[in-house]
N, C-alpha and C positions, 0 to 999 in steps of 0.2 A: 473057368475060362471066360474071357472077355466076349460079350455078345456083340452082334453086329451093330446094335444101337449105341454101344459104348465106344467112344473114340480112344484109340491107343495114345498114350502119352510117351513120346520118344525124347529122351534127354541126352545132352552131350556129355562126353567123358574125355577130358584132356589126358587123364592118367588114372591110375588105380584109386587115388583118393577121391577124385570127382566121380568115378564109377560108384564107389561106396556111398557117397552122398546122394547120387541119383536114385540108387536102389532104396536107401533108407527112407527117403522122402516120397517114395511112391511111384517112380517111373515104371511103366509097363515094359519099356525097351530102352536100350542105350545104343548110341552110335559112337564109334571110335575108330582109330586108325593104327596101323603098323607104321614103322618109320618111313615107308615109301608109299606112293600112289594115293595119298590122301590130300585133301585141299587145305590142310592146315599144317604145312611143313614145319612151322615154327612152334607148334604145340609140343608138349612133352611126348605124347603118343605112347604106344605100347610095344615092348619087345615081343618076340614070338612067345617066349615063356610066359610073359605077363598076359598076353592075349589068351593063351590057353587057360590060365588061372581065371581071367575075367569071364570067360565063357562058363566055367564051372560055378563061379560065384553068382553070376546073373541067373543061371538056370536054377541054382539052389533057392534063389529068391523068387522064382516064378517069372523071371523077365527074359527077354531075348536080346541077342547081340547082333547089331548091324555094322558091318565093316565097310568103311569108305574106301573105294578104289576108283575115285572119280576125277583124277587129273587127266589132262590130255596125255595120250599114250604115244610114245615113239616105238620104233621097232625094238630098241634096247629094252624098253619096259615090257613089251608083250613077250619078248624072248624069255624073260625071267619070271613071268607070271605063272605059267603052268605048275611048276614045282611048288610055289607058294600056295596056289589055290588048292592043290592036293592036300597040303598040310592044314589049311584052315577047314577044309571039308572034314578031315579026320578029327579036328578039335571040336567040331560041333557048332561052328559059327552059323547063325541062323539065316543071315541075309548079307548080300554084297550090294553096295550102292555104287552103281557104275554109270558112266556117261558115254564111254567109247564103245562103238559097235564091235570092234575086234575083241575088246576085253569082255563084252557080254558073251560072245561066242566061246571064249576060253572058260568063263565061269560055267557055262552049261556043260562043256566037255570035261573039265577037270575038277569041278566042285558040284556034282549033281545033286547033293543034298542041301545045298545052299540056295535060298531063294534069291531071285534076281530082282533088284529094285532099281528103277531108272532114276538117276540123279536129276536134281533141278538144273544142273549144268546142261542137260539135254534140251531145256526150254520147251517141254511138252505143254502145249496150250490148246490142243484140240483133241477130240475123241478119235479122229482118224489117225493121228500120230500115236496116241495111246494104244489103240488097237493093233497098230503095226508092231509096236514094241512087245505087245502081248504075244503076237505070233512068233516073236523071237525068244519067248520064254519068260517075259517079265511078269511077275506076280503083283508088283506095286509100282505106281508112278508117283514120283515126287514132283508135283506140278511146278511150272514156272511161277515165280513170285509175282508176276505182273498181272495175273488174272483177277477179275472182280468176282464178288460173291455170285452174281448172276451167271457169269461165264463158267464158274466152277459147277454150279447146279446144272447148267445145260450140258456141260461135258459129261457129268455123271449120268444124266438122263440118257445120253446117246451110247454110253460105254457099257460093255458087259459087266455085270455085277461080280464076275470072277476076278476082275482087276481092281485092286485097292487103290485109293487115292490118299496121298499124304500131302499136307501143306505146312509151310512154316507159319507158326503162330506167334513167335516171340524172338527178339534179338536184333542184331545188326542187319542193315540192308545195304546193298551196293548200288551205286549210281549207274552201273552198266547192266545191260539186259541179262537177267539171270546170272549175274556175276561174271560174265565173259568179258573181262576188261583187259586192254592192252597197255593202259597208262603206266602201270608200275614197271613193266618190262622196258617200255620206251624211255622212261626217265632214269631208271636204276640199272638197266642191263638185264640180259636174259636170265640171270641167276635170281632175279626177284620177280619172276612172272607169276601173275595171279592164276594162270591156267595150270601151274605146277604147284600151287599151294603156298607160294612164297611172296604174296602181295605185300608191298611196303605201305599200302593204304595212302597213296598221294592224294586221293580224293578228299582226305581229311585235312589237308594242308590249306593255308590261306592263299587264295588265288586273286589275281588282278587281270583285267582286260587291257591288252596293249595293241595299238594300231600300228602297222608297219611304218607309216610315215611320221609317227610321233612316239618313238620308243621311250622318250623321256617323260611321257605323260600317262603313266599307268592309271587305270580307273578301277576302283573296287566296286564289285557288284553286290547288292544287298549287304552293305557294309555295316559293321558295328565297331565299337572301340577296339576290338581284337583283330579285325580284318574282315575278309570276305571268304565265305565257305560255300560257294555256289555249287560245288560238286558233292558236298557231304550230306548223305541221307540221314533223316531221323531214324531212330530205332522203331522196330515193330512191336506192337502189343495188341493182341486180339483177345485178351482175357474176357472182355465184355461181350464178345461175339461168338462164344463157343456154341451156344444153341443154334445160331445162324449157320455155322459151319456144319454142325451135325445135320441140320435140315437140308443143307445143300448136298449131303451125301459123302462128306469127308470121313475117311476111316482112321486117319492117324494125324496127330498134331506134333509138329517138330519144334523143339526149342533150339535156336541157334546158340553157339557158344563153346565150340571145342577149343578155343584159346582162352576161355575164361576160368576163373578160380573156383575153389570149392564152395565159398559162400554164395556166389552167383548161382551155381548149380543147385544148391540146396534150397535157396530162397525162391527161385523161380519155379522149380519143380513142385515145391510145397504149395505155392499159390495156385498153380494150375491143377494140381491134384485135388485140392479142396473144392475148387469150383466145378471140376468135372464130377466130383462126388456129391454135389448138390448145394454147396454154399453159394450165396450171392456174390457176384463178381465185385460189387462195391465193398465187400468186407475185406478183399485182398488186393485191390488195386494199389492201396497205399503201401503195401509191402514191396511192390515192384518199383516204387519210387525210391526205395532205400538201397537198392543194389546199383552197381556201376552201370550207367546207361546214358545215352544221349536223349534229347527230348523224344517222347513217344509219338507215334502216329499209327494209323491203321493201314499203312502201306497203300497198296493198290486196291484193297478189298472193297472199299466204299468209294473209290474214285477220287480220293483226296491226295494232294501232293505229298511227297515224302521228303523233300529237300529240307535241310536245316538252314534257316536264314541267319543264324548267328553263331551261338556258342559251339565250339568244336570239341572242347574237352568233355570228358565224362563227368557226370554228377555222381557223387557217392556220399550218402548221408548216414550210413551205418557201417560199422566194422565188425567182423567176426573176431571175438577175443579169445574164445576157447571152444574146444570140441569135447563133449562128454565121453567118458570111457565106461560109465556105469555108476551105480549108486547102491547104497545099502541103508536100511532104516537105522535111525539113531533117536530113540525116544519118540517125541511127537514130530520129528523132522527127518530129513535124510542127509546122508553124508555122500557127496558126489565127488568122484575123481574126474579131472579134466586135464587136457593138454593145452598149454598156453599157445596162442597165436599172435596176439597183440596185447598191448598194455591195458590194464584196467585197475584202478585203485580200490582198495577196500572201502566199502560204503557206496560204491557206484551202483546206479540202477542199470540192470542188464535185462535184455529181452531174450526169451528162450524160444527157439524154433524146434518143434517136435512133431512128428507125423500124427495126423488126426487130431491135433489140438489147436486151439486158438493161440495166438501169440501171447505169452504170459510174461510178467515182469517179476524180478526178484532183486533183492539187495545183496551185493557181494559181501558175505559175512563169514566169520569163522575160517578165514583163509590160512592154509598151511602149505608149505612147499616140501616136496620129497627131496631130501638132500642126498648127496653122494654117499653118505654114511648109511643110507637106507632108512633113516629116521625122518619123522615129520617135524618141521620147524615153523613156528608162527611167521606169517608173512603179511605185509601191508599192501601188496599189489601183485597182480599177475604181470610179470615183467620178463621172465626168461623164456624166450621162444623155444618151444619144444619140450619144456620142463613139465613135470606132473605136479599138479596142485590138487588139494581137496577143499571143499567148501560146504557149508550148510545150505540146504534148499528146502522149501516147503513141500515139495513133491519129488518123486523119483525122476532121475534123468537116465535115459537109455543111451547105450553106446551109439554115437553118431548125432545125438542132439547137439544143437549149436547155441552158444551164448554170444550175444551181440551187444554192442553199445553204440550210442550216438557218436558219429564221427567227430573227433576232437581236432582234426587237422593233421594228425600224424600219418605217416605213410603206412598203408595197409599191406601186410605181408602176404595174405592169402585172400 
């Protein structure tokens, strides 16, 4: 069991594959959503059957499942929630992340075995607010992202220790207060409302300032050769401040990314797991530069600005090329089976991500493709997405380990 001094690592899961990656690389808990009521409507999400399977899979790995039910709720939403809540209670879902007061009451009434966690959408930024939610049955508060380290510590000092505190430690930030933004719905229509999980992210677009009397003279703010991105926030990375967060009384660290792919989930969870388990942050910060991200900042934690002064697109410097399915000894080496995700030529240098191990390098050698005839055929590249290959490795690869390569400019599939 995780002690009070050990912060929980909570990872995002867009779908079953991201769930498997999060668990393989050491997440203590995962958060995910059903097709409705979650703040990432565009993510793959989980059907109810998949959700039941996810709970069993996570519990077998010693992890918990937190279900997001944190959109703005209408009467139509709350009318349909009770039956769904009864089903997730029977499944064994561990916690529901909720922002709406009515939905909180329904969770307590219809899912009594499911912990109530208050979403960051509720913008809890004081002990008084947290205590009030605790009186309504909340076990954990996901704090507003706008709090500084000192404010978190003071809130913890004032708050009952029975109430847990969770903070976002990594991932995308929003220019609106705790993500409560109306810009997408205003520009794109109510079907693209951020409050219902369908944000079009117009804050990431290039913007200009126009004065009413001179509409033909737009002015770019903080402009570079690509345009101006005055509304676009930098990404959050607190890997170097985990000790500070622990000292401030934080119980759980949350990685943003329920719309992100498998490699992002694996790489970020792996880095935070290593540092939580005692590795120096400096040894893993470089890994986080290799996943898809905007320029990093510490958000509001240290009182520094979060806005992105220039580049709006994501940087991505490494690509997942294959996922291991297992390996067996062969002489003084190993023969590993992998599933191809992106191209890599024979002789290429690959990096391997594996739980509990440093990042290791190997040369892609002895490559064979499993053909439709059930036989192995010599191959000169990993090229067929989804196909099974095998290769020689200097050490065993466990199912779920990832093979990566420096990004060569081709489109990444996963």
